[in-house]
N, C-alpha and C positions, 0 to 999 in steps of 0.2 A: 607422456600422459601421467599427470600427477594427481588429478582430482576427479572423482566420480560421484555423481549425484544419483541417489536411488529413492524415488517417491514410493512409499508403502502405505497400506491401509490395514495391515495385520491379517489380511486374508491369506489362504494357502497359496493363492496365485501370486500375490506380491512377495510372499515368503520365498517362493521358488526363484523369482527374479533377484531377490536380495541375496540368496545363497549363491547364485550364479555370479553376482557382482562381487561378493566377498572373495571367491576363488580367483576371479580375474584381477581384482585389485591386489591380491596377494602376489600373483604372478608378476604384475607390473610395478609392484612396490608403490602403489598409489594410495592416497588417503580417501576414505569412503565417507560420504555425507549422506545420512539418512534423513529424509524429510517426510513427516507425517502430517496430513492435512485433514481436519475435521470440519464438516459443514456446520454452520451455526444452527441450533435448534429453533424451530418456529413456535412461538407462544404469545398469546395476547396478554398474559400476565407478566409484567416486567420483573417482579420479584422472583417469580417461579423461573423465568428465563435465565436470570442471573445465577440462581442456585443450580439450575440444570447445566449451565455452561461451566461453572466451577467443578461440578461433579464429573462432567465429561473430560475436562482438562486434567484433573487429578488422575482419573482412571487411565487416560491415554498416555500420560507421561510415565505412569508406573509401568504400564505394559511396554512402552518404548525402552525404558531403562533396563527392564528385565531382558528384553531382546538384545540390547547392546552388551549386557554382561555375558549372555550366552555366546554371542558372536566372538567376544574377546577371548573367551575360554577356548573356543574352537579354532580361532585364527589369532594366535598369540602375538604375532608381529604385525598385525594389521592395525593401522591407526583409524579409529572410527569416531565420527562426530555426529550427533543427532539433534534434530530440531522439530518442535511441535508448533503448529499454528492453526488458527481457525481461518477458513476462507473457502472460496470456490476452487476446487482442485486445478482445473485447467488454467485459470487466471493466476492463481497463487504460484504454481510451478513456473509459469512464464515470467512472472515478476521476480521470483527467486533467481531464475537464470539470468535475468537482465541486471540484477543488482550484485551478482556474485560471478566469479570466474570459474567455470568448470570445463574440463576437457571432454567429458562424456556423460551422458545420461543413460541409465539402464532401468527399464521398467517392463512390467508384464503386460499381457494383452487384455486381461480381465481384472475386474475389481471384486469387491466383497459380495456383490449381488450374485456372482457365479453364472450370470447369463452369458451364453456364447454369442457375442456380438461380432459382426464384421468390423474390421478395424476402421473402416470409413466412418467418420463422425465420432469416433471414440476418443478418449483422452490420449491414448498413445499416439494415434494418428495426428491429432491436433498438435501435440508437443513436437513430434517429429517434423512437422511442416514449419514450425516457427522457432525452434531452438537454435541458438547461435553456435552450438557444438553438435557433434554427431550424437545420434540417439540409437541405442541398441534395444530392440524389442524382443522379449523372451517369450516363447510359447510355453504353455503349461507343462508340456512333456520334455522340454529342454533341460539337460543337465550339463554342467560345465565339463568340457573335455579339452584336451590339447588342440589348439587351432592350427592345423597344418596347411589347409587350403581355404582360400577365400575367393568367391565368385563375385565379379563386379559388373553390374549392368550399366552400360554407358550410352550416352546419346551422341552420335557423331555429328548432329546438327549444332551442338554447342560450339561457341567460339573457341578456336584452337587454344588461345592463351588461357581461357578459363578452364578448359578441360585439362590442359597440361598442368596447371597449378593444382587442380583437384587430384589428379593422378599422383602428383608428388606427395600430397597429404596422405592419400590412401596407401601409397608405397611405404611411407614412414610408419604408418600404423601397422601394416603387415610385418614390417621389419622387427617390431617389438616382439612378435611371436615367432619370427623366422618362418613365416608362412608364405606359401606360394600364391601368387595372384593369377587368377584366370579371368581375363576381361572378355566380355561378349556384348554384342549389339544385336538388337532384333531388326531384321530387314523384312518389311512387309511387302506384299505383292504389289502395292501401289508405288513402291519406290523403284528407282533404277537399280539394275543388277549391281551387286557389290561383292567384292572379294575381301578376304581377311586383310587387315592393315596392321601397321606397327607404329607405336609411339616410341620416342627416345626420351629417357629421363635425363636430368642434368648430369648425372653420373656417366651418361653414355649407354646405360643399360637399355636394350630394346625390350618393349613390351608388346606382345602380339594381341590384337583384338579379333576374336573369332566372330564371324558374322553368322547369325542363326536366321535361316529363311523360314518365315511363317506368315500366315495370313492375318495374324493379329499379335499385338504386344503380349497379351495375356498368354496365348497359346505358345508363343515363342519362349517366354520365361518358364512356363510350366515344362515345356519340352527340354529346356536346358537343365532344369532342376532334376528331371527324371533320368537324364542320361549322363549326369556328371556327379561326382562325389566331392563334397566340400562341407566344412563346418560352419560357414558364415556366408550369407548373401548380403552384398552391399549394393544399395541403390543410391545414385546421385540425384539429389532433388533440385530441380531447376524449373522455374515457371515457363509454361508454354512449350514444354518439350514432351518427348514420349513418356518420360517418367511422370510428368504432371498428369498426363492422360491416365497413366497407371493408377494414380491416386483417385482422380475424379471418377473413374468408372468403377470404383470399388474393387478393382482387381487385386490391389494390395491386400485387402481383407480376405479375399478368397484364397490367395496363395498362403497367407499366414494361417488360415483356418484348416487348410487341407495339407499343408506341408509342415513337418516338424523341423523347421529351419530357423535359427535365430536370424533376424534381419536388422542390419544397421543402415541408417539413413544419414548420408553426408549432404549437408545443405550448402549450395553455392553461396558465396558471399554476395 
């Protein structure tokens, strides 16, 4: 993992995600890319609009440069690159990801407005659904600490080959931190009875999948979060699976709002 993208808006919420990203990038010896996006101002007067755009750009770049200088003092060996652009945040981030190669995106759950929104429909949720790389979503109260345990919610209905390839990716990511992986699947009352199962990685290492019995995906994940200790929750995102339902029903937002757990989304290819 060599490149990390962090979209910011200079709010305290994005500053927290940026600080988290700096610590993680330092541990991974990765390069950090900071992206600042400003919406274009609305004005009927073309001359006034141009002047306003220039004023906003100068102020934003000055603030961004100061931020980078501060970070380089705090993280002396961290390579940092910054970029400012006008645009619609969701579209601009997606375009930036499509035209550049990043290994990870780290972003906060809220923006400069400070409104506590459920993640469903928000910028972070939108990016996590469409990004070509994993997206790490940071809660306001999250502070970087050594990642020793990662919990991974998986869907047993996914094709074996796809799931095996995904587990290899997640295992490689966990190895960067020498973290232990705890895999679990939510077994609802509508399913057939299921027992814990095991996957084998290419290395031959077995990975056990704990089956959590619950009457809903949301309750099952909440139950697992409440009864286990870990520093990172990983979700595997795949269309038309139980995690897709997790997004569509806004459960993702509820978990993020009620649990102070960083959440990483791995998208199936």
